[in-house]
N, C-alpha and C positions, 0 to 999 in steps of 0.2 A: 486747486480745490475741486474743480469740476471733474477732473480725472479721478481723484480720490473718491468722490461721491459716486461716480460711474462704476468704479470697481466694487464698492460696497453694495451696489445695486444689482450686481450680476450673479444670480444663482448662488452657488457655493462660495463665491468670493465674498459674500456678505459676512462670512465668518472670520475674515482676515482681521487680525487685531492691529497690525501695523502695515501701512502702505507707504512706500518710498517712491516718489516720482522723480525721474531723471530725464535729461535731454536725450534725443534719439541717437546721438553720437557716443553715448556711454554704453560700454559692454556690460549688460546686466548679468552676464554669466561669470564675470570676474569680480568676486566679492571685494578684493582689495581696491579695485578701481571705484566701485560703488561706494565703499566706505570713505575713500579719499574725496570723492565728489560731494558726499553728504557733509563731510567735515569742512569743506571749503566753499560750498555753494548755498548753505542755508544759515539763516539767522533765526535762532529759536523763537524770538519774540514775533517775528513776521511769518515764519515758514512752517511752524508746527501747528497742526489743527487737532484739537481733541474733540471727540464726540462720543455719543453712546449709541449702541445698537445691538443687533443680534450677534452673539458669539456662540461658539461650539458648546454643546451640552456638557462636554467633558472638560471645559475650561474651569478649573477650580479657583482661578484668580478673580473671576468675575463676581460682582457684588450680588447678583441674582442669578438663578439658573437660566442659562441661555441668553443673558442680557448683560452687557458690560461696556467698558470703555474701549475706545479705539484711538489710534494715533496715526495721523497722516503727516508725512514730511515732504515738503516741496523743495527738492534739491536741483531745480532747474535754474538756468541763467535768467535773471530778472530783466524785464523790459521797462522802458520809461513809462509805459501805460500802467505799470504796476507800482509806480512811485519810485523806481530805482533810477536815479539821475547820474550816477557815477559811470565811468567807462568800465566795462568788464575786462579783466586782464586776460591776455592771451595765455593759452595753455602751454606750459614749457615741457619739452620732452628731451630726455638725455640721448646721447648717441649710444649705439650698441657697444662701442669700444669703452666708453665711460661706465656703462652698466656692468660689463664684464669685469672691469677693474674694481668697481665697488664690491661686487660679489666676491672677488678674490681677496680683497682686504678684509671684508667681514668674515669670510670663512677662516682666514688665518687668525683673526682675533678670537673667534669662538673656540679654536683648537687650543689656544693658550690657557684658557680657563680650566 
């Protein structure tokens, strides 16, 4: 939540409607990885923060001109100090060979359609 608030307090970043915070080992340039991390690392009740603040003047979805809702998503691994008392599962990675085989199978399946 501190990072979300910090972003919304930095110049033009105050206009960001949605901020997603991930751990440093996540490749933020790979949208598939970020989407997977968000889907597996956040609990909506605990990790989504809604707030109001300045938004872009051109944002037609806001309730008032230049002022509207914002959403922050904490998709980081949780610590015991945050109330998370379970063990965090290890990240599973497939082998290159298995990945190539999966792509091969999926490409054949899509050709049949």
